[in-house]
One Martini backbone bead per residue (centre of mass of N, CA, C, O) as a GRO file, in nm:
protein
  125
    1MET     BB    1   0.055   0.065  -0.017
    2ASP     BB    2   0.298   0.256  -0.011
    3ARG     BB    3   0.358   0.253  -0.317
    4LEU     BB    4   0.085   0.362  -0.409
    5HIS     BB    5   0.105   0.629  -0.258
    6HIS     BB    6   0.369   0.726  -0.391
    7LEU     BB    7   0.257   0.725  -0.679
    8HIS     BB    8   0.031   0.926  -0.631
    9LEU     BB    9   0.217   1.161  -0.547
   10ARG     BB   10   0.379   1.174  -0.809
   11LEU     BB   11   0.132   1.222  -1.007
   12SER     BB   12   0.022   1.483  -0.835
   13GLY     BB   13   0.287   1.657  -0.729
   14ASN     BB   14   0.326   1.554  -0.397
   15LEU     BB   15   0.607   1.434  -0.310
   16ASP     BB   16   0.716   1.633  -0.089
   17ARG     BB   17   0.500   1.537   0.131
   18ALA     BB   18   0.649   1.253   0.185
   19GLU     BB   19   0.859   1.394   0.314
   20PRO     BB   20   1.031   1.467   0.571
   21LEU     BB   21   1.056   1.674   0.827
   22PRO     BB   22   1.219   1.896   0.977
   23PRO     BB   23   1.329   1.969   1.266
   24PRO     BB   24   1.262   2.168   1.505
   25ALA     BB   25   1.389   2.507   1.552
   26GLY     BB   26   1.396   2.725   1.782
   27LEU     BB   27   1.111   2.890   1.768
   28GLN     BB   28   0.958   2.646   1.661
   29ALA     BB   29   1.014   2.463   1.911
   30ARG     BB   30   0.871   2.659   2.117
   31LEU     BB   31   0.581   2.655   1.959
   32LEU     BB   32   0.485   2.356   1.944
   33PRO     BB   33   0.316   2.310   2.207
   34ALA     BB   34   0.115   2.541   2.150
   35ALA     BB   35   0.019   2.445   1.871
   36ASP     BB   36  -0.083   2.170   1.967
   37PHE     BB   37  -0.290   2.284   2.168
   38VAL     BB   38  -0.461   2.437   1.962
   39MET     BB   39  -0.533   2.191   1.787
   40ALA     BB   40  -0.676   2.041   2.020
   41LEU     BB   41  -0.894   2.258   2.075
   42LEU     BB   42  -0.996   2.235   1.762
   43TYR     BB   43  -1.008   1.938   1.680
   44SER     BB   44  -0.722   1.918   1.465
   45ARG     BB   45  -0.580   1.657   1.482
   46SER     BB   46  -0.369   1.440   1.382
   47ARG     BB   47  -0.270   1.116   1.361
   48ALA     BB   48   0.018   1.185   1.481
   49GLY     BB   49  -0.044   1.431   1.718
   50SER     BB   50   0.167   1.628   1.564
   51LEU     BB   51   0.340   1.897   1.407
   52ARG     BB   52   0.622   1.763   1.371
   53SER     BB   53   0.493   1.556   1.118
   54VAL     BB   54   0.309   1.800   1.010
   55ARG     BB   55   0.168   1.997   0.789
   56VAL     BB   56   0.082   2.321   0.755
   57THR     BB   57  -0.157   2.466   0.607
   58LEU     BB   58  -0.245   2.741   0.435
   59ALA     BB   59  -0.531   2.764   0.549
   60THR     BB   60  -0.449   2.759   0.848
   61ILE     BB   61  -0.271   3.007   0.844
   62CYS     BB   62  -0.483   3.210   0.743
   63LEU     BB   63  -0.700   3.162   0.961
   64ALA     BB   64  -0.520   3.226   1.206
   65ALA     BB   65  -0.452   3.518   1.122
   66VAL     BB   66  -0.741   3.627   1.110
   67VAL     BB   67  -0.820   3.557   1.398
   68SER     BB   68  -0.601   3.723   1.532
   69LEU     BB   69  -0.688   4.002   1.424
   70LEU     BB   70  -0.989   4.003   1.512
   71ALA     BB   71  -0.947   3.934   1.814
   72GLY     BB   72  -0.760   4.173   1.872
   73ALA     BB   73  -0.962   4.396   1.803
   74LEU     BB   74  -1.176   4.303   2.006
   75ALA     BB   75  -1.002   4.328   2.261
   76VAL     BB   76  -0.955   4.631   2.241
   77ALA     BB   77  -1.251   4.721   2.235
   78LEU     BB   78  -1.334   4.588   2.503
   79ALA     BB   79  -1.125   4.726   2.686
   80LEU     BB   80  -1.213   5.018   2.631
   81THR     BB   81  -1.508   4.976   2.723
   82ALA     BB   82  -1.441   4.857   3.017
   83LEU     BB   83  -1.282   5.126   3.129
   84GLU     BB   84  -1.474   5.345   3.159
   85PRO     BB   85  -1.676   5.169   3.312
   86ILE     BB   86  -1.612   4.932   3.510
   87ASN     BB   87  -1.624   4.604   3.341
   88LEU     BB   88  -1.577   4.276   3.408
   89LEU     BB   89  -1.712   4.127   3.172
   90LEU     BB   90  -1.562   4.278   2.943
   91LEU     BB   91  -1.279   4.212   3.046
   92LEU     BB   92  -1.307   3.907   3.014
   93ALA     BB   93  -1.368   3.914   2.710
   94ALA     BB   94  -1.095   4.044   2.636
   95LEU     BB   95  -0.919   3.809   2.739
   96VAL     BB   96  -1.034   3.593   2.552
   97ALA     BB   97  -0.967   3.738   2.286
   98ALA     BB   98  -0.661   3.747   2.341
   99ALA     BB   99  -0.620   3.440   2.352
  100VAL     BB  100  -0.719   3.383   2.065
  101SER     BB  101  -0.512   3.564   1.926
  102LEU     BB  102  -0.261   3.413   2.030
  103ALA     BB  103  -0.331   3.136   1.912
  104GLY     BB  104  -0.330   3.227   1.613
  105ALA     BB  105  -0.038   3.335   1.613
  106VAL     BB  106   0.105   3.072   1.682
  107LEU     BB  107   0.003   2.899   1.446
  108ALA     BB  108   0.096   3.083   1.214
  109SER     BB  109   0.395   3.095   1.292
  110TYR     BB  110   0.456   2.795   1.276
  111GLY     BB  111   0.377   2.760   0.977
  112VAL     BB  112   0.582   2.959   0.860
  113LEU     BB  113   0.838   2.829   0.981
  114GLN     BB  114   0.797   2.557   0.846
  115ARG     BB  115   0.813   2.659   0.552
  116TRP     BB  116   1.098   2.780   0.578
  117ALA     BB  117   1.236   2.506   0.650
  118ILE     BB  118   1.156   2.360   0.380
  119ARG     BB  119   1.264   2.529   0.143
  120PRO     BB  120   1.574   2.464   0.152
  121ALA     BB  121   1.527   2.149   0.136
  122ALA     BB  122   1.383   2.192  -0.168
  123GLY     BB  123   1.583   2.390  -0.336
  124GLY     BB  124   1.435   2.686  -0.347
  125ARG     BB  125   1.117   2.682  -0.442
   0.00000   0.00000   0.00000
């Protein structure tokens, strides 16, 4: 079955996806546990169980970045509204939005760093 899968990847032009990923290093290695946690919270874990051996798709990177920007803007708006007359409920909502924004930023950053690590290994494509 493995040969058939490899042949399918070769014919579809996705052969590079069958190659193993380089091990995470530097900032990417520090972001890995947080990125894995975010993926687990989203119930979007791969069969491998970790992003260490799975590529983060471009769609996931883009969605995480958009969520990070929108949740960050919402967090700022809620915090500014909550501080006018101190409103603890709005302040709590601002903290939740900030946490969601941070989670999206971590996942998007890990995905971008993973792609940068793959690029030199693929011959500068």
